[in-house]
N, C-alpha and C positions, 0 to 999 in steps of 0.2 A: 286416780284421775290425773295426777300430775304427770305420771309416766306416759299415759295415753296422750296427754296434751303435748308433752315433749316430742313424741314420735308422730304426731299428727301429720306433718308434711310428708314424711317418708311413707306412711301408710297410704295416704292419698296418691302419692307418686306411684307406688306399687299397683294400686287398683287401676289408676288411669293407664299405666303402661300395659297391663294385661288386656284392657279393652280397646285402647286407642293408639298405642305405640309410644315411642320415646319422646317425640316432640310434644305431644299432648300432655304426657306425664310431666315433662319439664315445666310447661306452662302451669299445670295444676300445682306442682310443688312450689313454684314462685308465688302463686296466689295464696296458697295455704300458709306459706311463711309470712307473708304480709298480714294475713288474718291473725296468725298466731301472735305476732308482735302487737298488732292493734288490740286484740282481745286482752293481752297482758296489760297494756296501758289502760284500757277502759276499766278493768277489774281492780287494779292495784295502783294505778297512776305511776307505775314503774315497769320497766321491761328488763327481763333477765338478759345479761350481757351475752350469754351463749346464744339465746334466740335472736338477738339483734345481729350478732356477728354471722350466725348461720344464714339469716335472711339476706344480709348484704352479700355473702358469698354466692348464694343461690341466685340472687338477682343478677350479679355480674356474670357468673359462669352459665346460668340458665339463659340469660340474655344473649350471650355469645353463641350458645347452642342454637337458639332460635333464629337469630339474625344471620348466622353463617351456615345454618342447616348442617351443623357438625356436632354429633353426639359426644365427641371426645372431650369437649369442655365440661359437660355435666358429669361425665365419668371421672374426671380428675378432681372435681370439687371436694369429695370426701377426703382425698389425700391432702389437699391444701388445708382443710379444716383440721385434720389430725396432726399435721406438722405444726400448725400454729398452736394448737392446744398443748402439744408436747413441749414446744418452746416456752409457752406461758408457764406451765408447771415447772419446767426446768429453771427458768428465770426466777421463779418465786423462791427457789432454794437459797438465793442470795438476798432475800428480803427478811424483814423481821418475822413474818409468818408465811409459811408455804401455803399454796392453794388448798391443800388437804387440811391444814390447820384452820384456815378460814372457814372452810365448809363445815368442819366438825364443831367449831366454836359456836356456830349458829344453832347447833343441836343441843348445846349444853353438855357436851361429852367430856368425860374424865380421861379420855385416852391420852397417854403421855406424849409429849412433843416428839420424842425420838421415834415412837411408833408411827406417828403421822408423817414425819419426815421420810421414813421408809416407804410408807404408802404413797407419798407424793412422787418418789422416784419410780415406784411401780407404775404409776399413771403415765409418767414420761415414757417409760419403756413400752407400755401398752399402746399408747397413742402412736408411737413410732412404728410398732409392729402393724397396727391397723393401717397406717399410711402406706407401708410397703405392700401389704396384702391387697389393699384396694387397687393400688397402681398395677400390681401384677395381674390381677383378675381383669381389670379394665383394659389392659393392653394385650393380653394373651387369649382372651375368650370373647365369645360373641356377646352382644348386648343382653340377650335373655339371661345368659349365665351370670353376667355382672349384676343385673337387677335382682335376681334371686339371691346372689351372694350378699348384695347390699342389705337386703331385708333380713334374710335368715342367717347368713354367715356373720356379718358384722354385729347385728343385734344379739345373736346367739353367743358370740365370743364376749360381748360386753356383759351379758347376763352372767355367764360363767365367771368372768373376771370379778364382777361386783360380789357375787356369792363367795368366791374365794377370799376376797378382801374382807368381807363381813365376818367370815369365820376367823380370820386372823385377828380382827379388831375385837371380836366377842371375848377373847381371852382377857381383855383389859377391863371388862365389866360393863355395866349398864350406864346410861346417862345419869348425871347428877341427880340426887334425891331432891324432890320438891321441898320448899320451905315447910317447916313443921306444921304450920297452920293450915296447909292444903291437904293433909292426909286424911 
């Protein structure tokens, strides 16, 4: 369910685009992002930073798309998002714990820090590659091709990347054992 919730705006964007075009899809994605942030707040009294940042980006770039009637703004939004994420992950290499270490710490994982630092750098490279790919498709192909690439290409690449990363991390074992009283 979390994965579906995370991709809620892009799925609605895709559906609206197929029936009503890019301008309607942009408005739908903007609304879906606001709903996503609001729902997160209502359920847990907190909002995931990635949802909040993504919503801010879609409101800015989507707003520019609608006000200026220029789809180039919404097409560049994923590139901006991926560049910022790459920079955040890269910047975390100079902090006490990388982004990957922070994510896996919440799972109670026993994966060694050196492996998570490597994974963190893989995320930097992956986000940079996605940024370049999105920009290439957005500027070289028609809107229909870009929308299909955004849903199937970017999500497909992300799925393959996460599976590969999971296979790498699996060699380090399972999450920590629960306390002996919980067995």
